[in-house]
C-alpha positions as CSV (number, residue, x, y, z in Angstrom):
1,X,-40.3,4.2,-39.5
2,X,-43.9,3.8,-40.8
3,X,-45.8,1.5,-38.7
4,X,-48.7,-0.7,-40.5
5,X,-51.3,-2.6,-38.4
6,X,-53.5,-3.8,-41.3
7,X,-54.3,-3.2,-44.8
8,X,-55.4,0.4,-45.3
9,X,-54.3,1.6,-42.0
10,X,-51.0,3.2,-41.9
11,X,-49.1,5.5,-39.2
12,X,-48.4,9.3,-40.2
13,X,-44.7,9.8,-40.1
14,X,-45.0,13.0,-37.4
15,X,-46.9,10.4,-35.0
16,X,-44.3,7.4,-35.8
17,X,-41.6,9.6,-35.2
18,X,-43.1,10.7,-31.5
19,X,-44.1,7.1,-30.9
20,X,-41.0,5.7,-31.2
21,X,-39.4,8.4,-29.3
22,X,-41.7,8.0,-26.5
23,X,-41.1,4.2,-26.5
24,X,-37.4,4.7,-26.3
25,X,-37.8,7.0,-23.4
26,X,-40.1,4.2,-21.8
27,X,-37.9,1.3,-22.3
28,X,-41.0,-0.5,-23.6
29,X,-43.7,-0.5,-26.2
30,X,-46.9,1.1,-25.9
31,X,-50.0,-0.5,-26.4
32,X,-51.5,-0.8,-29.9
33,X,-54.6,1.0,-28.8
34,X,-52.6,4.0,-27.4
35,X,-50.6,4.3,-31.0
36,X,-53.5,4.2,-32.7
37,X,-55.0,7.2,-30.1
38,X,-52.0,9.1,-31.0
39,X,-51.9,8.7,-34.8
40,X,-55.8,9.4,-35.2
41,X,-54.9,12.8,-33.2
42,X,-52.1,13.7,-35.4
43,X,-54.0,13.0,-38.6
44,X,-57.0,14.4,-37.5
45,X,-55.4,17.8,-36.6
46,X,-53.9,17.7,-40.3
47,X,-57.1,17.1,-41.8
48,X,-58.7,20.2,-39.6
49,X,-55.6,22.0,-40.5
50,X,-54.5,22.9,-37.3
51,X,-51.4,20.7,-37.0
52,X,-49.1,23.5,-38.1
53,X,-50.3,26.2,-35.6
54,X,-49.0,23.7,-32.9
55,X,-45.5,24.8,-32.3
56,X,-44.6,23.2,-29.0
57,X,-46.7,20.3,-27.5
58,X,-46.7,17.4,-24.9
59,X,-49.1,14.4,-24.7
60,X,-49.0,14.0,-20.7
61,X,-51.2,10.9,-20.8
62,X,-50.6,7.4,-22.4
63,X,-46.6,7.0,-22.2
64,X,-45.7,4.6,-19.4
65,X,-43.4,6.8,-17.6
66,X,-42.9,10.4,-16.6
67,X,-40.0,10.7,-18.8
68,X,-42.2,9.4,-21.7
69,X,-44.8,11.8,-21.0
70,X,-42.6,14.8,-21.3
71,X,-41.2,13.6,-24.8
72,X,-42.6,16.6,-26.8
73,X,-45.2,15.7,-29.5
74,X,-44.1,19.1,-31.2
75,X,-41.0,20.8,-30.6
76,X,-39.3,24.0,-32.8
77,X,-35.5,23.9,-33.3
78,X,-35.0,27.0,-31.7
79,X,-36.9,25.7,-28.1
80,X,-35.3,23.9,-25.4
81,X,-36.8,20.5,-24.6
82,X,-39.7,20.5,-21.9
83,X,-37.8,20.2,-18.5
84,X,-39.5,19.7,-15.0
85,X,-38.1,21.2,-12.0
86,X,-39.0,20.7,-8.3
87,X,-39.6,17.6,-6.1
88,X,-38.7,14.6,-8.1
89,X,-40.8,12.5,-5.6
90,X,-43.5,15.0,-5.6
91,X,-45.0,14.4,-9.3
92,X,-48.0,12.2,-9.6
93,X,-48.4,10.5,-13.1
94,X,-51.3,8.8,-14.3
95,X,-51.5,7.2,-17.7
96,X,-55.1,7.7,-18.3
97,X,-55.5,11.2,-16.6
98,X,-52.1,13.0,-17.0
99,X,-49.5,14.7,-14.6
100,X,-50.2,16.4,-11.5
101,X,-48.2,19.4,-9.9
102,X,-47.7,19.1,-5.9
103,X,-48.9,22.8,-5.4
104,X,-45.8,23.9,-3.7
105,X,-42.5,23.5,-6.1
106,X,-43.0,21.4,-9.0
107,X,-43.3,23.1,-12.2
108,X,-42.3,22.2,-16.2
109,X,-40.5,25.1,-18.2
110,X,-42.0,24.3,-21.8
111,X,-39.2,25.5,-23.4
112,X,-40.8,28.0,-25.6
113,X,-40.9,31.9,-25.0
114,X,-43.9,33.9,-24.9
115,X,-42.3,35.9,-27.8
116,X,-41.8,33.1,-30.2
117,X,-45.2,33.4,-32.0
118,X,-46.6,36.4,-33.7
119,X,-48.1,39.3,-31.6
120,X,-51.5,38.5,-33.3
121,X,-51.3,34.8,-34.0
122,X,-51.0,32.5,-30.6
123,X,-52.8,30.1,-28.9
124,X,-52.2,28.2,-25.3
125,X,-54.2,25.4,-24.3
126,X,-54.2,22.8,-21.7
127,X,-56.4,19.7,-21.0
128,X,-57.5,19.2,-17.2
129,X,-57.7,15.5,-16.8
130,X,-59.3,16.0,-13.5
131,X,-61.4,18.6,-12.0
132,X,-59.7,20.6,-9.8
133,X,-60.6,21.4,-6.0
134,X,-61.4,24.6,-4.4
135,X,-58.6,26.4,-3.1
136,X,-58.2,29.5,-1.3
137,X,-55.4,31.0,-3.7
138,X,-55.0,31.9,-7.3
139,X,-53.5,29.2,-9.1
140,X,-51.8,29.8,-12.5
141,X,-51.3,26.6,-14.9
142,X,-49.6,27.6,-18.1
143,X,-48.3,31.1,-18.6
144,X,-46.2,34.1,-17.8
145,X,-47.3,36.9,-15.3
146,X,-45.3,39.8,-13.5
147,X,-45.7,40.6,-9.9
148,X,-48.3,43.5,-10.7
149,X,-50.4,41.1,-12.3
150,X,-50.9,43.2,-15.4
151,X,-47.4,42.8,-17.4
152,X,-47.6,44.2,-20.9
153,X,-47.8,41.4,-23.7
154,X,-48.4,38.3,-21.1
155,X,-50.0,35.3,-21.8
156,X,-51.7,33.1,-19.3
157,X,-54.2,30.3,-18.7
158,X,-55.0,30.5,-14.9
159,X,-57.9,29.2,-12.6
160,X,-59.0,31.5,-9.7
161,X,-60.3,28.4,-7.8
162,X,-61.9,30.5,-4.9
163,X,-64.6,31.6,-7.0
164,X,-64.4,28.9,-9.9
165,X,-63.2,31.5,-12.6
166,X,-60.9,30.9,-15.4
167,X,-58.6,33.5,-16.7
168,X,-57.2,33.9,-20.0
169,X,-54.6,36.4,-21.4
170,X,-52.9,36.3,-25.0
171,X,-50.1,38.8,-25.2
172,X,-52.2,41.4,-23.2
173,X,-52.6,42.8,-19.8
174,X,-56.3,42.6,-19.5
175,X,-57.4,39.1,-18.7
176,X,-60.6,37.8,-19.8
177,X,-62.6,36.0,-17.1
178,X,-65.2,33.1,-17.8
179,X,-67.0,31.7,-15.0
180,X,-67.0,27.8,-14.0
181,X,-63.6,27.2,-14.2
182,X,-63.0,23.6,-12.5
183,X,-64.4,21.2,-15.0
184,X,-62.4,18.3,-16.8
185,X,-61.6,19.1,-20.4
186,X,-59.8,21.6,-22.4
187,X,-59.1,25.2,-21.4
188,X,-57.7,27.5,-24.2
189,X,-57.5,30.8,-25.5
190,X,-56.3,32.0,-29.2
191,X,-55.7,35.5,-30.7
192,X,-55.9,36.0,-34.5
193,X,-56.8,39.6,-34.5
194,X,-55.3,42.6,-32.5
195,X,-58.6,43.5,-30.6
196,X,-60.0,40.4,-29.1
197,X,-59.3,37.1,-28.0
198,X,-61.4,33.7,-28.1
199,X,-61.1,31.2,-25.2
200,X,-62.6,27.9,-24.6
201,X,-63.8,25.9,-21.8
202,X,-66.8,23.4,-21.2
203,X,-67.0,22.9,-24.7
204,X,-67.8,26.7,-25.3
205,X,-66.2,29.4,-27.0
206,X,-66.3,32.9,-25.8
207,X,-65.1,36.2,-27.7
208,X,-63.7,39.1,-25.5
209,X,-62.1,42.2,-26.5
210,X,-58.5,42.8,-25.6
211,X,-56.0,44.9,-27.2
212,X,-52.9,43.0,-28.0
213,X,-49.3,43.9,-27.0
214,X,-45.9,43.3,-27.4
215,X,-45.3,39.8,-26.6
216,X,-43.6,39.5,-23.0
217,X,-40.3,37.9,-22.9
218,X,-40.9,35.2,-20.7
219,X,-40.7,31.4,-21.2
220,X,-43.8,29.7,-20.5
221,X,-44.4,27.1,-17.7
222,X,-46.8,24.7,-17.0
223,X,-48.0,24.5,-13.1
224,X,-46.8,27.6,-12.2
225,X,-46.6,31.3,-12.9
226,X,-43.1,32.7,-14.4
227,X,-43.1,36.4,-13.1
228,X,-39.4,37.6,-13.9
229,X,-38.8,36.4,-17.0
230,X,-36.7,33.4,-18.6
231,X,-35.1,31.5,-15.6
232,X,-37.1,33.7,-13.2
233,X,-38.8,33.2,-9.8
234,X,-42.5,32.0,-9.1
235,X,-45.2,33.4,-7.0
236,X,-47.6,30.5,-7.3
237,X,-47.7,26.6,-8.0
238,X,-50.6,24.4,-9.3
239,X,-51.6,21.1,-8.2
240,X,-53.9,20.8,-11.3
241,X,-53.8,17.4,-13.1
242,X,-53.1,18.1,-16.9
243,X,-53.2,15.4,-19.8
244,X,-52.2,17.6,-22.7
245,X,-50.9,21.1,-23.5
246,X,-50.3,23.2,-26.8
247,X,-48.5,26.4,-27.4
248,X,-48.4,28.0,-30.9
249,X,-49.9,30.1,-33.4
250,X,-53.8,30.9,-33.7
251,X,-55.8,28.1,-34.5
252,X,-59.7,26.9,-34.2
253,X,-60.2,25.9,-30.7
254,X,-63.3,23.9,-31.1
255,X,-61.4,21.5,-33.6
256,X,-58.6,21.4,-31.3
257,X,-61.2,20.4,-28.4
258,X,-62.5,17.8,-30.3
259,X,-59.4,16.2,-31.4
260,X,-57.8,16.4,-28.0
261,X,-60.9,15.3,-26.0
262,X,-61.2,12.2,-28.5
263,X,-57.1,11.7,-28.0
264,X,-57.4,11.3,-24.0
265,X,-60.9,9.6,-23.9
266,X,-59.2,6.8,-26.6
267,X,-56.1,6.6,-24.6
268,X,-57.9,5.5,-21.4
269,X,-60.1,3.4,-23.1
270,X,-56.7,1.5,-24.5
271,X,-55.1,1.1,-21.3
272,X,-55.9,-2.4,-19.3
């Protein structure tokens, strides 16, 4: 179905399909402004030529219900649908700022394996809808990591909140460590070559030397750290609030940052 609001403005087919699915899950229509925000995001990503690199993604805001928020914006046929685990009443969902884990036992399996994307073409991205609180333990927000913290070919976006550092790994065993990791906004990393990764936070990108390795065979989780492979155990949980996530091939992180930031801002403005 192609939605039309006024002459000259029509909805992209991918955006329309997603909006229909969210409204079905919610049992209620979204506000016109939320629909437009989603459509503008999809159109913008296509204009920037980053849409095809996004292989698994959810907008964890805007939807009226948690079920709607977990409808995938993008999903590959071979992947499982995003699934939540843990204490059902422990989820804290806010339409404007996103979904918050409980830091104890809640997590989401994205349904995408870390090895689904090429060794030297991969990105991970999350948008923090609220600043983190200082904690005394390492909080992992999306990714896979082994118990020895140096698993070959692991990918992760994590934050060491005791010292406010973000840690990024894309198919490698050595993290890029970037200071000031507690702010609202996009945190992301991308690898397009074998010898380095680009990370982005606080609106700034940084390049770090990092040798790629054969991607680890682990499902990518949100709000938790998967340490033993698909369906495996977890050694830490996150109480972060996330508004968006994306997994896929390498892309321009600055362009993604702009599009996601505009999306979350527009959703917030459209909700009464």
